[in-house]
N, C-alpha and C positions, 0 to 999 in steps of 0.2 A: 237737922241733917248736916253732916260735916261738909265743909267747903271743898270744892274740886281743886286739886293741886297737882303740879307737875312733879313726878317722882324724880329723885336724884339719879344720876347716871349709874352709880354703883349699884343701886337697888334694881334699876332696870336690867342691868347686866346679870345680876344674881337671879332675877326671875327668869330671864331668858335662858340662863344656864340650866335651869331645871328641865328644859325641853331637849337640850343637846347632851348634857352630862348627867345621866341618871346614876351612874356608878362607875368605878374604874374601867370596866370593860368598854363602856360607851366612849370614854375619853381615849382609850387605847385605839379603838376603831378609827376615830377621827384622825389621830396622829399617824397611824399607818397609811390611811388613805392619802394624807398630805405627802408622805414619803413616796408613795407609788406615783402620785401626780407629778412629783419632782424628778421622776425618772430613775429612782433608786434601783440598784441591782442586788443590794445587800442591806438587810434591816435587822438590827439587833435590839431586842427588847429586854429590859431589866425591871423586875418588880420586887417590891418588899411589902410584906403583910397584905398579900392579895392585890396590891396596887394602891391601897388606901394610904399607905405611908409614902411610897415612892413608885413612880411610874416613869421610866425613861425610854425614849425611842431614838436610836441613832441610825442614820442612813448615809449612803454615799451619793445622794442625789445632787441636783444642780446647785443647791444652796440658795441663800438669800443675801443680797447685797446689804452692806452695813446701813445705808441710809433708809432702807425699807423695813428694818427690824421693828421700829415703833409701830408701823402700819400693820405688821403681821399680828400684833396683839390688839389692834383696834377693831371695834365692832363694824361688821359689814364692809371690810376691806379685803379684796381678793384679786388675784391675778387671773382667775379662771374665766370670768365673764365680765362684760361691760355694758350689755344692752339686753332688752327683753328677748329679741330674736335669737340671741346667743343662748339664753336660758332654755329656749324651746328645742334646742338641738345640742344641749350640753353633753360632752363626751368624757369630761373629767369626773372623778369620784366625788370630790368636794367642789363647792361653788358658792356657798352662801357667805363665807367670811365670818362665821360665828364661832367656830370651835375654839380657837386659841383664846379669843376674847372671853368666852364663857368660862374656860378653865382658869384664866387669870383672875376672874372675879371671885372664884370659890377655892382657890388653891395658891400655893407658892410656885410660880412658873419661872423657869429659866430657859431661854432660847439662845442657843449658840449656833452660828452658821458661818460657813466660808464658801462663797460662790466661786465658781471656776474662774481662774485667772486673778483672783484677789490676792493681795500680798500677805494678808493674814486674816484670821477669823475674828468675828465680833460677837458680843453677847449682850443680851438685855434681860432684865428680870422684872417681875411684877408680883406683888403680894396682896391680892384681894383688892387692888385699887389700880390707879393709873400706872403705866410702866415707867421704869426708871431710865437712867441714861445708858446709852450704848457704850460698851467698854471693850477693850481688846480681849481676846480669848485664845486659848491654845486648842486648835482643832485642825487636822490635816485636810479635811474636806467634808462636804455634805452638811448635814444639820443634825443637831442633838437637842431634843426637847425633854426637859425634866419637869414633871408635875409632882410636887411633894405636898403631903398633908391635905389631901382632898377634903373639901368642906370644913376646913379648920375654922372658918369664920361664920359658918352656918351649922351650928351643932344639931339643930333639929333634923337637917338633911343627913348628917353623918350617922344619926341614930338609926336611920333606915337601912344602912348598909348591913349586909349579912356577915356571917363568920368569915374569917380569913380564907378558909378552904373553899367556901362557896364563891367568894369574889374572885379567887384565883381561877376556879373552874370556868367562870364566865370569861375571864381574860384569855385563858388557854383556848376556849372555843372560838373567840374572835381571831386568834392567831391561826388556828386551823382553817377557818373560813378564808382568811386573806391568803394563806399559803395555797389553798386550792385555786383561788381566783387567779393567781399569778405564779405558775410553776417555774417561770423563768427567773424568779427572784429568790434569793437565799434568805431564810428566816432562822433566827435563833431566839429562844426564850429562856431567860434565867429568872428563878424565883428564890428569894432569900439566899442568894449566892450559889444556888445549884442549877446546873443546866437541866432544863426539862424537855424542851423540844428543839430539834435541829433539822432543818430541811434545806439541803443544798439545792442549787438551781438544777432542774431536771425536766424530763419530758412529762407531759400531762399524765399519761398512764402510770408512770412511776410515782408522781406526786399523789395521785388518787390512792395508790397502794400504800404510800407512806402515811397518809392521813387517815384513811378509812380502814386500812389493814388488808393484808393479802387474802384473808378469807373472803372479804367483799369482792376483790378483783376476781378471785377464782369462781365466785358465784354470780358474776355479772356478765351481761352482754354489752357489746359496744354499740353506741348510738352515734350515727353520723348521717344526718339528713340535711338537705338544702332545697329550698324552694324560693327562687328569686332572691330577694334580699334577706330572707330568713334562713338562719343556720342553727342547727342543734347538734352538739357533740357531747361525748362523755360516756358514762356507764350507768346502766340500770340493772339492779340485782334481780335474779329470778325469784319467784315467790317463796321458794323454800328458805330463802335468806331473810324473810320478812321479820319485822320487829314489833314489839308490843307498843312502842312509842314512835314519835317522829324525829328522833334524835339522829338518824342516819339519812336525812333528806337535805341535800344541798342543791340549790338552784341559783344560777348566776345569770343575770341579764346585763349584757354588755359589760361583763366583769364585776358587776355589783351583786352581792348576796342579797336575795329578796325572799320574802314570804308573801306571795301574791295569791289571791283567791282564784283568779282565772287560771294561773299556772297550776296551782295545787289541784283544782278540780279536773283539769285536763289530764294530769298524771294519774290521779286516782281512777278516772274513767278508763285509762289505758290498762290498769291492773284489775279492773272490776271483774273481768271474766275468769281470772286465774288466782284471785287472792281472797281469802276469807275476810269478811267484813270487820272482824275484830283485830286484824293484823294490819300493819302499815308497811308499805314498800320502802326500799332503800335505794338511793340513787345520788349521783353527782353529775349534774347536767349543766351545760354552758350554752346559753341561748343568746345569739347576737342578732340584731336588727338595726336599721338606721336609727341614729339618735333621735331624729324627729318623730319616729314612730312610737316613742315611749316618753311619758312624763315622769321624771324622778322627783319632782318637787311637790309631792303630796303628803309627805310624812316627815316630821323633824329628824328622825333617825335614818331616813331615806331607805327603809327596808320595804316599803310598799311603793308600787309603781302603778301607773295607769296607761294602758295601751290604747293607741288611737283606733286600732282595729282589733278589739279584744276577741271577737268571734273568729277572725282569721287566725290569730295567734293560738287560740284554744284548739282549733281544728288541726293546725300544723303540729303542735306539740302532741296532741292525742294520737294522731296517726303515726307520727315518727316513732314514738315509744312503743305503741301497739305493734307496729311492724317489727321493731327490734326484738320485742319479747316473743313474737311468734316465729322469729327466725328468718323472715323474708327479706329484711333489710340489713341485718347484721348477723354475723356468725357468732355462735355462743361459745364461751369458754367452758371447759369441763374440768372439774377437779375430781379425779377418780376417787370413789368411795364417798364423795361429799355431794356432788351435784350431777343430775342427769343432763345429757345434751338434749337439745330440742331440734325438731325437724319441721321444716316448712313444706307442706304438701297439700295443695288444694284437693278436695275430694273429687273423685270422678263425677262427671255430670250425671244427672238422673237418667239421661238418655243413653249413657254409656259411650260418650263421644271420644274423640281422639286427643283430648287435652292432656298435656304433660303432667305427670306426677313427679315432683322434684323433691328429693330428700337430701338435705344438706347437713353436714356436720362441720362445726367450726374448728379452730385450732385447739389443740389439747395441751395439757402439761407435758413436759419433756419425759415424764416417767411412763407415758403411754403413747403409742403411735396414733396418728390422726386417721379417722375414717375418711375415705375419699367420697366426693359427691357422686351420686348416681342418678340416672335419669331413665325412667321406665315409661313406656306408653300406657295409657289407661287400659287399652284392650289387653296388653300383655299381663298387667297386674290382675285384671279380672279373670283372665284365663288361668292364672296361677291359683286363684281362689277355688276355681272349679275343680282343680286337680287335687286339692287338699284331701278330699274324702277318699281318694285313691292312694294316698301316700302310705307307706309302711309306717308302723308306730316306732320309728327310730329316727334320730336326727342325722343329717349328713355329716360326714367327716369334716374336720376343720379345714382341710385343704380344698374341699368341695365348696366351701362357703363363699370363697373369693370375697368380693365386696358388694355383692348384689343386694343383700338384705341387711341393713345396719343392725337390726335387733336379732339377727340370726334365726336359729331354729330351736324349738323347744326340746328339752331333755326330760322334763318331768315336772311334778308339782310338789311343793313343800308345805306340809301342814294345812293343805287345802286353802292356802292364802296366797302363796307366791309361785310364780312360774319361773323355772330355771331354764335358761337357753344358752347356747353357745354361738358366738359369732367369730369373725376373723380375728378379733382382738382378745377374746377370752370369754369370760362369763358375764351373762346378763341376768339380773334379778328384777322381776316385774311384780308389782302389787296388782293382781289381776282385777280386783274390784275397782280400785282407783283408776287404773288405765281404761277399763271398759266404761266407767262412768264418764270420762272425758270423751271417749269415742261417741257414746250415745248422746251426750250433751251437744257436741258439734253437729251431729246429724239432725237432732231436733231443731237446732238453730237454723240450719239450712232449709229444712222443710217448713219451718214457721215463717221464715223470711220470704220463701217462695209461695206462701199461702197454699201449700199442697202437703198437708199432714195426712199421710195414709192412715186409715183406721183398721182395726182388727175387731170384727164382731165376735162377741163372746157366745160360745155354744149355749151356755146357760146364763142368763142375766143374773147379776149379783145385786141383792137388795141390801141397802145400808140404812140404818136408823140414824137420824140426825135431828138437831134442834129445828123447831118449826120455822124459825127465822131463816136458817140456812137453807131449808127446803124451798122456802118462798124465793130466796135469792137465786137458787138454781133454776127455778121455774122461769124467772125473768131473764135468764142469761143463757138459755139453751143454744142460741145461735153463736154467741161468742165462744162457748165451750166446744161447740162443733168445729170451730175454726182451729182449735188446738187438738182435735182428734177424739173428743169425748162425746159419747151419746148418753146423756144422763137425763132421766125423766122423773118427776115426782109421781108417786103412785098412792101416796097418803099424806096426811098433814105432817107426819114426821118420818117419812120413808121415801127414799129415791131408789130407782132401778138403774143399774149401769149396764148398758147393752153393747157398748163398744168403747175401746180405749185406743190410743195411738199404737200403730203397728210396731213401732220400735220398743214399746213397753209390753208386748204381748206375753212375755214370760214373767212379768211382775205380778205380785199378789194384788188382784184388783180391789180387794177390800181395804188393805192398808193404803194403796194408791189413792182410792177415792176419799178415805178419811183425811189424808194429808191435803188433798185438793180442797175439800170442804173447809178445812182449817185455814188455808190460805185465802179462800173466798170470804170466809167470815171476817178475817182480819183486814183485808185490803179491798175486797170487791173485785169482781171479774174485770171491769174496765181498767183498773190500775194494774191488775196482774198481767194483762196482755199488752200493756204499754210500758209504764215506767218500771215495773217490777218483772218484766219479761224474763230477764236472765235468771233472777232468783227462782221464778216458777219453773223454768226449764231445768235448772240445776236440781231442784227437788224431784222432778219427774225422772231425770237421768239417773239419780241415785236409786230409784225403784227399778229402773230398767237394766241396771248394771248387774253383771254376774255376782252372786253373793259368795261370801267366804264359806269355805267348807264344801263347796260344790265341786265334785270331781270332774275334771275336764279331760278329754282325750287329747292325744298329741296333735291330731289335725285341728281340734278346736283351739288349742293353745297357739298353734301356728297361725290360725286365722286371726286371732287377737293381735299377734305381733304384726301381721301385715296391715291390719286396720290401724294400729298405732302409727306405723310408718306413713300412712296416708292421711293422717289427721293432724291439723294444726294444733300447736300447744300441747302435744301429747306428752310432754315431759312433766306436766303438772296436772293434778286432778282439779276439779272445780273449786276446791277450797285452798289451792296453792301448795298442796303437799306433793312431793315428787312421786312419780309413778314407776320409775325404773332407775337402776344404777348399773354402771359398768365396772367390772373388776378385770384388769388386764392380766394377761398371762405373766407379764413381768412381775406384777405384784404377788400373784399366786406363787411364783418361784421364790420370791423373797420370804413369804410366809413360811414356806416349807424348806427354806434354806437350800434349795437346789443349786448345784454348781459349787458349793463350798467344799 
């Protein structure tokens, strides 16, 4: 067995560098973090060949005094912390004192800096070994770090680098993340002599739009929640803007970009009710809490964190984003022709109490006027429903609409699929099946949570042939099925009889409904269906209970659907995250037909 020996310092540094500097992008992240910790207000980044040949970061921060330049390249030398108790409440982005030393061990590094008040700038260089002597340099202020020929002395590591385009893409993503985290700082990125990204110092909303695009901003709701020391702000996109991947998900904890399981799960749960499971939400969220409430020293790249009270953080983030998406905590932006507005309206109580029904619309784009908030008493709304059957089959004139009903009144039906209505702003188009599906789903949830699911007894029981194992499972789960409104009994080894279904699904095809229920029971079991897969089950049931395409509706029926949408939370999206309605303003209609020219 070989003898135990102490490794040389240079080899120790090169091994350690593998944890900190995986590729040019990871080196760039560390350098930008150092610039931000130094108080920079302007950061210029220059790359060549994706950063593998050259990576330079110049800032206007506080700078480093000449005598401390050798320490800046030494391992575990830092100005950020000095004791363990400081590590437990660290507020800076960097704190380990490893980054520059790691880069110096695997690249040719030049560090030039001029501290505020210094007579001139100084420079130090290192080339895969100990740093050289401090020399005078020409620099007006701040710090410039140049990292050239990354992994020049570790060819095995260099072989693992990807193509120039791929490495540049990773570096550009780092700049975008850093730019989002600090909108008050100006960033520029140049690659192979060409300017690629330029972000001036700006407000947070403007920076989000610059990085994620105006389409994201138009499709997003603002998030602004505070609970004691916890604060969350930013934007979360409505489900219709969902993505096939997670590339539009940005979460920052105390200014640091993270990918944390607790945070990711909380946000996924906030979208669970309105987003299809194959799609991923988009958001840019900034979460702040006291530094002692989060441990950032759990991952070499500092992209993972550990919360002292992970349960409390999870609940805060979940409820904050859920409220914003439902419209109760933040007002939604609407891009006409692109994204429907959402309304926040608790359903009237089952007893028909006096609780307010509030419908709110957020600020809109300048091309369309904003809808005003309205407030109706539950009794007034219910009285309106009762008068629908006595309405003439015509919609009121536009001047009669005022602002009482945000979705207006029905004009007719298009191809048996869409309801056309007019409101004070113009034309409303509604996907009647998707909209009714959301209405039924929310009603099922309320009834299920209240443990009062009304049933509808079938005049003639329906018999369904099924696998013997499924029939046996139904026989063992009759009480649980009764809790969700089904009266299903085995009548033979491979046959069940359906005697009652939930009243909200009385118009559904009982045969198709039962077959889908049996399929869900076969795959998950009744106990899982009514607990962890409760929303998926209710979504399946709601789809059966919703009005089907090509069914002809009367004008009063269409108006009843519009009123129910206004009184239903998250009515802007169906259970799969698709939009349920769109608004077309009169101004845009005039543009299309070139009126006034």
